[in-house]
C-alpha positions as CSV (number, residue, x, y, z in Angstrom):
1,M,67.7,-24.3,119.6
2,R,67.8,-23.9,115.8
3,I,64.5,-24.9,113.8
4,D,65.3,-27.3,110.8
5,P,63.6,-29.1,108.3
6,D,63.4,-32.7,108.7
7,P,66.8,-34.0,107.3
8,R,65.0,-37.3,105.9
9,S,62.8,-35.1,103.8
10,T,65.0,-32.3,102.8
11,P,66.2,-32.6,98.9
12,A,69.6,-31.5,98.5
13,P,69.4,-27.6,97.9
14,P,69.8,-26.4,94.2
15,A,73.4,-24.7,93.2
16,T,71.9,-21.8,92.1
17,P,71.5,-19.1,94.6
18,A,68.4,-17.5,95.3
19,L,69.6,-14.1,95.0
20,V,72.7,-12.7,93.8
21,A,72.9,-8.9,94.7
22,T,76.3,-7.0,93.2
23,G,77.5,-3.6,93.9
24,L,73.8,-2.1,94.9
25,G,74.1,1.8,95.5
26,K,71.4,4.4,96.0
27,R,71.5,8.1,96.8
28,Y,68.8,10.6,98.1
29,G,70.1,13.7,97.4
30,D,73.6,14.4,99.6
31,T,72.7,11.2,101.6
32,T,73.9,7.6,100.4
33,V,71.8,4.9,102.1
34,L,73.6,2.2,100.2
35,D,77.0,2.0,99.1
36,D,78.5,-1.1,97.1
37,V,76.6,-3.8,98.9
38,D,76.8,-7.5,97.9
39,L,74.5,-10.0,99.0
40,V,74.1,-13.6,98.5
41,V,71.2,-16.0,99.8
42,E,71.4,-19.5,98.8
43,A,68.6,-21.9,98.0
44,G,67.2,-23.4,101.2
45,E,68.7,-21.1,103.7
46,V,67.8,-18.4,105.9
47,H,70.0,-15.3,105.7
48,A,69.5,-12.4,108.5
49,L,69.9,-9.0,106.9
50,L,71.0,-6.9,110.4
51,G,71.7,-3.4,111.0
52,E,70.4,-0.3,113.1
53,N,67.3,1.5,111.6
54,G,68.6,3.8,109.0
55,A,71.3,1.3,108.1
56,G,70.1,0.6,104.6
57,K,68.0,-2.7,105.0
58,S,64.9,-1.2,104.1
59,T,66.5,0.4,100.8
60,L,68.0,-2.8,100.1
61,I,64.9,-5.1,100.3
62,K,63.0,-2.4,98.3
63,I,65.6,-2.6,95.5
64,V,65.2,-6.4,95.4
65,S,61.4,-6.1,95.1
66,G,61.5,-3.6,92.8
67,V,59.9,-0.9,94.8
68,V,62.8,1.5,94.4
69,T,65.3,1.7,91.6
70,P,69.0,1.8,92.4
71,D,71.7,4.1,91.0
72,R,73.8,0.9,90.5
73,G,74.3,-2.6,90.9
74,G,72.4,-6.1,89.6
75,I,70.2,-8.2,91.2
76,V,70.1,-12.0,89.8
77,V,67.5,-14.4,91.4
78,S,67.7,-18.2,90.6
79,G,69.7,-17.4,87.9
80,R,67.6,-14.9,86.1
81,T,68.8,-11.3,85.5
82,V,66.0,-9.0,87.0
83,P,65.1,-5.7,85.5
84,R,65.8,-2.9,87.9
85,G,63.2,-0.9,89.5
86,S,60.1,-3.2,88.2
87,P,57.9,-4.9,91.0
88,Q,56.2,-7.1,88.4
89,A,59.5,-8.1,86.9
90,A,60.8,-9.2,90.6
91,I,57.2,-11.0,91.3
92,A,57.8,-12.7,88.0
93,A,61.3,-13.7,88.5
94,G,60.0,-15.4,92.0
95,V,60.7,-12.4,94.9
96,S,57.9,-12.2,97.1
97,T,58.3,-9.7,99.9
98,L,56.2,-9.3,103.1
99,F,56.7,-6.1,104.5
100,Q,56.3,-5.0,108.0
101,E,53.4,-3.8,107.8
102,L,50.8,-6.2,106.4
103,A,47.7,-4.8,104.8
104,P,45.5,-7.1,103.3
105,V,43.2,-6.0,100.6
106,P,39.7,-5.1,102.3
107,G,36.5,-5.7,100.7
108,L,38.2,-9.0,99.5
109,S,37.9,-12.8,100.9
110,V,40.9,-14.5,102.1
111,A,41.1,-16.6,99.2
112,E,41.0,-13.4,96.8
113,N,43.7,-12.0,98.7
114,V,45.9,-15.1,98.2
115,L,45.0,-15.4,94.6
116,L,45.2,-11.8,93.4
117,G,44.9,-10.5,89.9
118,P,45.9,-13.0,87.2
119,L,46.1,-15.6,89.6
120,T,42.3,-15.7,90.2
121,P,41.0,-18.7,88.6
122,S,38.1,-18.0,86.1
123,R,36.0,-19.4,83.1
124,L,34.6,-17.2,80.4
125,G,35.9,-13.9,82.1
126,I,33.6,-15.0,85.3
127,V,35.7,-15.8,88.5
128,D,35.4,-19.5,89.2
129,R,34.7,-19.3,92.9
130,R,35.1,-23.3,93.3
131,R,38.5,-23.5,92.1
132,L,39.3,-20.0,93.9
133,H,38.7,-21.6,97.3
134,T,40.1,-25.1,96.6
135,T,43.1,-23.6,95.6
136,A,43.6,-21.2,98.6
137,R,42.9,-24.2,101.1
138,A,45.6,-26.5,99.3
139,L,48.0,-23.6,99.7
140,F,47.0,-22.7,103.2
141,A,47.5,-26.5,104.0
142,E,51.0,-26.2,102.4
143,V,51.8,-23.8,105.3
144,G,50.0,-26.2,107.8
145,R,47.0,-23.7,108.6
146,D,43.3,-24.4,108.3
147,I,41.8,-21.1,107.6
148,D,38.3,-20.2,106.5
149,V,39.2,-19.1,102.8
150,T,35.9,-17.6,102.4
151,Q,35.7,-14.9,105.1
152,P,36.8,-11.2,104.7
153,A,40.6,-10.7,104.8
154,E,40.0,-7.8,107.5
155,R,38.7,-10.2,110.1
156,L,42.3,-12.0,109.9
157,S,44.5,-11.9,113.1
158,P,48.3,-11.1,112.7
159,V,49.5,-14.5,112.2
160,E,46.7,-15.4,109.8
161,Q,47.8,-12.2,107.9
162,T,51.3,-13.3,107.9
163,M,50.3,-17.0,106.7
164,T,47.8,-15.3,103.9
165,A,50.9,-13.7,102.6
166,I,53.1,-16.7,102.6
167,A,50.3,-18.5,100.6
168,R,50.3,-15.9,98.3
169,A,53.9,-16.2,97.8
170,L,53.8,-19.7,97.1
171,A,51.1,-19.3,94.6
172,R,53.5,-17.3,92.7
173,E,56.2,-20.0,92.7
174,C,58.3,-17.8,95.4
175,R,62.1,-18.5,95.2
176,L,63.3,-15.8,97.2
177,L,60.8,-14.8,100.5
178,I,62.0,-11.5,102.1
179,L,60.4,-11.4,105.4
180,D,60.8,-7.6,107.2
181,E,60.2,-7.8,111.0
182,P,57.7,-11.0,110.6
183,T,57.1,-11.3,114.3
184,A,56.8,-8.1,115.7
185,A,53.0,-8.4,116.0
186,L,53.0,-12.1,116.9
187,T,52.7,-14.2,120.3
188,D,55.9,-16.5,120.9
189,A,53.3,-19.5,120.0
190,E,52.7,-17.9,116.4
191,T,56.4,-16.9,116.1
192,S,57.2,-20.6,116.5
193,E,54.2,-21.5,114.0
194,L,56.0,-19.1,111.8
195,F,59.3,-21.0,112.3
196,R,57.8,-23.9,111.5
197,V,56.4,-23.1,107.9
198,M,59.9,-21.1,107.2
199,A,61.2,-24.6,107.9
200,R,58.9,-26.2,105.2
201,L,59.9,-23.7,102.8
202,Q,63.4,-24.1,102.9
203,A,62.6,-27.8,102.5
204,R,61.3,-26.7,99.2
205,G,64.7,-24.8,98.5
206,V,63.1,-21.3,98.8
207,G,65.8,-18.7,100.1
208,I,64.8,-16.5,102.9
209,L,66.1,-13.0,103.4
210,Y,65.3,-12.4,107.2
211,V,65.3,-8.9,108.5
212,S,64.7,-8.6,112.6
213,H,65.9,-6.7,115.4
214,R,65.3,-9.7,117.6
215,L,68.9,-11.0,117.8
216,D,67.5,-14.1,119.7
217,E,65.2,-15.1,117.1
218,V,67.8,-14.6,114.4
219,A,70.1,-16.8,116.3
220,R,67.3,-19.5,116.2
221,V,66.3,-19.7,112.8
222,A,69.3,-17.9,110.7
223,T,72.2,-19.9,108.8
224,R,74.0,-17.0,107.8
225,Y,74.1,-13.3,108.3
226,T,75.0,-9.6,106.6
227,V,75.4,-6.8,108.9
228,L,75.0,-3.1,107.4
229,R,76.0,0.2,109.1
230,N,75.6,3.7,107.3
231,G,74.7,1.7,104.0
232,Q,77.8,-0.4,104.0
233,R,78.3,-3.9,104.3
234,V,80.5,-4.1,107.6
235,A,80.3,-7.8,108.5
236,D,78.9,-11.4,107.4
237,G,79.4,-14.8,108.5
238,T,77.6,-18.1,109.7
239,M,75.6,-17.8,112.5
240,A,77.3,-21.1,114.2
241,G,80.2,-19.9,116.5
242,T,79.4,-16.1,116.1
243,S,78.1,-14.5,119.8
244,V,75.2,-12.0,119.8
245,S,77.4,-9.7,121.2
246,S,79.8,-9.2,118.3
247,I,76.9,-9.0,116.0
248,I,75.5,-6.0,118.2
249,T,79.5,-4.4,118.0
250,S,79.1,-4.6,114.1
251,M,75.8,-3.2,114.1
252,A,76.6,-0.3,116.2
253,G,80.2,0.5,115.5
254,R,80.8,0.3,118.9
255,P,80.3,-2.1,122.0
256,I,77.1,-1.6,123.6
257,E,78.2,-2.8,127.3
258,T,75.2,-1.9,129.2
259,L,71.6,-2.2,127.5
260,F,69.8,-1.0,130.6
261,P,70.4,2.0,132.8
262,P,70.9,1.7,136.5
263,G,67.6,1.9,138.4
264,G,66.7,5.5,139.7
265,A,66.8,6.8,143.1
266,T,64.3,6.4,146.1
267,P,60.8,7.2,144.4
268,G,58.8,10.3,145.2
269,P,54.9,10.7,146.3
270,S,52.1,8.5,144.3
271,V,51.3,9.9,140.9
272,L,48.9,7.4,139.8
273,V,46.6,6.0,142.0
274,A,44.1,3.5,140.4
275,T,41.6,1.2,142.2
276,G,39.3,-1.7,140.4
277,I,39.6,-0.8,136.8
278,S,37.3,-2.9,134.9
279,G,37.3,-2.8,130.9
280,R,36.3,-4.9,127.8
281,R,39.3,-7.4,129.0
282,I,40.5,-6.4,132.2
283,R,38.8,-6.8,135.6
284,D,39.3,-5.2,138.9
285,V,42.8,-3.7,138.3
286,S,44.7,-1.9,140.9
287,I,47.9,-0.4,140.5
288,E,49.8,2.7,141.9
289,V,52.9,4.5,140.6
290,R,55.0,7.2,142.3
291,A,57.2,10.2,140.6
292,G,60.6,8.7,139.8
293,E,59.5,5.2,139.3
294,V,59.0,3.1,136.0
295,L,56.3,0.4,136.4
296,G,56.5,-2.4,134.1
297,I,53.1,-4.3,133.0
298,A,53.9,-7.5,131.6
299,G,51.5,-10.4,130.3
300,L,50.4,-12.5,127.3
301,A,49.0,-11.0,124.2
302,G,45.5,-10.5,125.1
303,S,45.9,-10.2,128.8
304,G,44.7,-6.6,128.7
305,R,47.5,-5.0,129.1
306,S,47.2,-2.3,126.3
307,E,43.7,-1.9,127.2
308,L,44.5,-0.9,130.9
309,L,46.9,2.1,129.6
310,R,44.3,2.9,127.1
311,I,41.6,3.4,129.6
312,I,43.9,5.5,131.8
313,G,45.3,7.4,129.0
314,G,41.6,8.5,127.3
315,A,41.6,6.2,124.5
316,S,39.2,3.6,126.0
317,R,36.4,3.8,128.3
318,A,36.3,2.0,131.8
319,H,33.3,0.0,132.8
320,A,34.5,0.4,136.5
321,G,36.6,1.8,138.7
322,T,38.2,5.0,139.9
323,W,41.7,7.0,139.7
324,S,43.8,10.0,140.3
325,I,46.8,12.0,139.0
326,D,48.7,13.9,141.7
327,G,45.6,13.3,144.3
328,H,43.0,14.6,141.7
329,A,40.2,12.4,140.5
330,V,40.3,12.4,136.5
331,R,38.0,10.2,133.9
332,P,39.5,11.7,130.6
333,S,37.0,10.7,127.7
334,S,40.0,11.5,125.1
335,P,43.6,11.4,125.0
336,A,43.4,15.5,124.9
337,D,41.5,15.2,128.0
338,A,44.0,13.0,129.9
339,Q,46.9,15.5,128.1
340,A,45.1,18.1,130.0
341,A,45.4,15.9,133.2
342,G,49.2,15.7,132.6
343,V,49.0,12.1,131.0
344,A,50.5,11.1,127.9
345,L,49.9,7.8,126.3
346,V,52.5,6.7,123.5
347,P,50.6,4.1,121.7
348,Q,51.4,0.5,120.5
349,E,51.1,1.3,116.5
350,R,53.1,4.3,115.7
351,R,52.1,4.4,111.8
352,S,48.5,4.4,112.5
353,Q,47.7,6.0,116.0
354,A,50.8,8.3,116.6
355,L,52.2,10.0,113.2
356,L,50.5,12.2,111.0
357,P,51.4,11.4,107.1
358,D,53.1,14.9,107.1
359,T,56.5,16.0,107.4
360,V,58.9,15.5,110.5
361,E,58.2,19.1,111.8
362,R,54.7,18.8,111.7
363,N,54.7,15.6,113.7
364,L,57.3,17.0,116.2
365,V,54.8,19.8,117.2
366,A,51.5,18.0,116.9
367,T,51.2,17.7,120.6
368,T,52.3,21.5,121.3
369,I,50.7,23.3,118.4
370,G,49.2,25.5,121.1
371,R,52.4,26.9,122.5
372,H,53.2,28.2,119.0
373,V,50.0,30.5,118.8
374,R,50.6,34.5,118.5
375,L,47.7,37.1,119.0
376,R,44.7,36.2,117.4
377,G,45.0,32.8,117.1
378,I,47.9,32.9,114.4
379,V,50.6,30.0,114.5
380,S,54.4,31.3,114.7
381,R,56.1,29.4,112.0
382,G,59.2,30.6,113.6
383,R,58.5,29.2,116.8
384,E,57.3,25.9,115.4
385,R,60.5,25.5,113.3
386,G,62.6,26.1,116.6
387,H,60.6,23.9,118.5
388,A,61.0,21.2,116.0
389,R,64.6,21.8,115.4
390,E,65.5,21.5,119.2
391,L,63.6,18.1,119.4
392,W,65.5,17.0,116.4
393,E,68.9,17.5,117.8
394,R,68.2,16.6,121.3
395,F,66.4,13.3,120.5
396,D,69.5,12.8,117.7
397,I,66.9,12.0,115.0
398,R,68.6,10.7,112.0
399,G,67.0,11.7,108.2
400,R,67.3,14.2,105.7
401,G,65.8,17.2,107.7
402,L,62.4,18.5,108.9
403,E,60.8,18.8,105.7
404,Q,61.3,14.9,105.0
405,E,58.1,12.9,105.0
406,V,57.9,11.3,108.8
407,L,56.9,7.8,107.2
408,T,60.2,7.5,105.3
409,L,62.2,7.6,108.1
410,S,63.2,4.3,109.4
411,G,61.4,2.6,112.2
412,G,63.6,3.6,115.3
413,N,63.9,7.4,114.1
414,Q,59.9,7.4,113.6
415,Q,59.8,6.0,117.2
416,K,61.9,9.3,118.4
417,V,59.9,11.6,116.4
418,V,56.8,10.1,118.7
419,L,58.7,10.3,121.9
420,A,60.0,13.8,121.1
421,D,56.5,14.8,120.5
422,F,54.8,13.6,123.5
423,L,57.7,13.9,126.1
424,A,57.6,17.7,124.6
425,L,54.3,17.7,126.8
426,R,55.9,17.2,130.0
427,P,53.7,15.0,131.7
428,R,53.3,13.7,135.1
429,L,52.6,10.3,133.7
430,L,53.9,8.7,130.7
431,L,52.2,5.9,129.5
432,L,54.4,3.7,127.1
433,D,52.7,0.5,125.1
434,E,55.5,-1.3,123.5
435,P,58.1,1.7,123.0
436,T,60.7,-0.3,121.2
437,R,58.7,-2.2,118.7
438,G,60.4,-2.6,115.4
439,V,63.8,-0.8,116.8
440,D,67.4,-1.7,116.7
441,V,69.5,-2.6,119.6
442,A,71.3,0.5,119.9
443,T,68.3,2.7,119.6
444,R,66.8,0.5,122.0
445,S,69.5,1.3,124.4
446,E,69.0,5.3,123.6
447,I,65.3,5.0,124.2
448,Y,65.8,3.1,127.5
449,R,67.9,6.0,128.8
450,L,65.3,8.4,127.5
451,I,62.8,6.4,129.8
452,R,65.1,6.5,132.8
453,A,65.7,9.9,132.3
454,Q,61.9,10.9,132.5
455,A,61.7,9.1,135.6
456,D,64.9,10.5,137.1
457,A,63.2,14.0,136.4
458,G,59.9,13.3,138.6
459,C,57.9,11.6,136.1
460,A,56.0,8.3,136.8
461,V,56.2,6.1,134.0
462,V,54.0,2.8,133.1
463,M,55.4,0.6,130.3
464,V,53.7,-2.7,128.4
465,S,56.4,-4.7,126.8
466,S,56.1,-8.3,125.4
467,E,59.8,-8.6,125.8
468,L,60.4,-10.0,129.4
469,P,64.3,-8.6,129.6
470,E,63.0,-5.3,128.9
471,I,60.6,-5.3,131.4
472,L,63.3,-6.7,134.1
473,G,65.7,-4.6,133.0
474,L,64.0,-1.2,133.2
475,G,60.6,-1.9,135.6
476,D,61.1,-0.8,139.3
477,R,58.3,-2.8,139.8
478,I,56.5,-5.2,138.0
479,V,52.8,-6.1,137.8
480,V,51.8,-9.0,135.7
481,L,48.3,-9.6,134.0
482,H,46.6,-12.9,133.0
483,E,43.1,-12.9,131.2
484,G,42.6,-9.3,132.6
485,R,43.5,-10.0,136.5
486,V,46.5,-9.3,138.2
487,T,48.6,-12.5,138.7
488,G,51.7,-11.4,140.2
489,R,53.7,-8.0,141.5
490,F,57.1,-8.3,141.8
491,A,60.0,-5.5,143.1
492,R,63.3,-5.0,141.3
493,G,65.5,-8.1,141.5
494,E,62.4,-10.4,143.4
495,V,61.7,-12.4,140.0
496,D,63.7,-13.7,137.0
497,E,62.5,-14.4,133.7
498,D,61.5,-17.7,134.2
499,G,59.4,-16.6,137.3
500,L,57.8,-13.9,135.3
501,L,56.8,-16.0,132.2
502,H,55.1,-18.2,134.8
503,A,53.4,-15.4,136.3
504,C,52.2,-14.3,132.8
505,Y,50.8,-18.0,132.4
506,A,49.1,-17.7,136.0
507,Q,51.1,-20.6,137.1
508,V,53.8,-21.1,140.0
509,A,57.4,-21.6,139.1
510,A,58.5,-24.8,140.4
């Protein structure tokens, strides 16, 4: 169901488009990342920008935002030509961008984050706190949110960070709002709240460029779409009457007929046996996972899913409970301890928890550095390089090369680097927390095959995911948590998405 603004209160959209980008091109060395791309976003519409990781979406929105200077092409926002490569000029023209990694300025209040810099009300050079707070509250009222604007910004929840960024956009008289994976860290209820705010912005004539890998959301909110592949615009049109499968084919350049690989063979002996685990959120949770099996963990945000993985993986402490790996009792005090016991934890936040701000090569050898040491503790650069090159090729990582800074890769390729590094440990137990967050459909399919291949090779896999189709498609068995306790256990095929959602809410399906 599409969420549209109330037509009785919606003014006719202005004739001038919110964005007209023509002939945008950008190269890095020998690599073309954008090739003569045109894009028009009408005022008052949600326009979806789609494509696989590495298709050029991030480069395009950075060019429009003034963060990256294009080699060629022009940008017009609400009829105003915008100088290229100037974030200040883009903001002055009415462009506001919410990048995927929201980062409020620490040490400042919510109100100060909303009204940063020249927007801060002052009198005789002194900040006018009363006006600051009054103005910030009025902006939050416009987006339908009641937030304590005096609190430190670092206390904000993910959805509150998003609403703060939108309030800042309103303060700047935004004409074009760019949303980059805005729902990646939001619950379903918070996502619906964001969509209601987007509808209000549409009613004001704001054009919204919406970047997301969640095609069900795109179908819900977008009016039109543009697909990029290998830096080129390969498809565009209206969402009405367009099938998701045809969009996926445009994105990948081929039909993806089977997203999930078939289930594995009969699992082997138990690898993980956990009994009565309790922590800050979870209470008396017991699970067992066998070799060759994928166990899916479902539940709402805050249900304790991630804490369970972090305890077993050595990243959090248990208050009670016991667990063993291949019959040997373990209680790791750190992820390194867990790795020594054959457990690899791939965390949810890859940028802050799984990647080093260094080259691709250094990240590909991060967990296995000890294997490349020669006599007298000297690391063999040749061995490191060969290991990294082998992983680069085996995991089909796309980028400029091993010397590229890992954080400049697309999100999907960053995730491949993380998986390659942890899988090189050859773990007996693989713990995956949201392994496909921010990853495009084609790369998801590749990751699903990697996960199934690990299980088929005898590894036991535990996977947490907020996406129920992912749990249903990959899980040989499913455990559901609600408020820290197990509320459901299902074998493959015993439950559908509706039943699984009811279990997540600790309700019985009708």
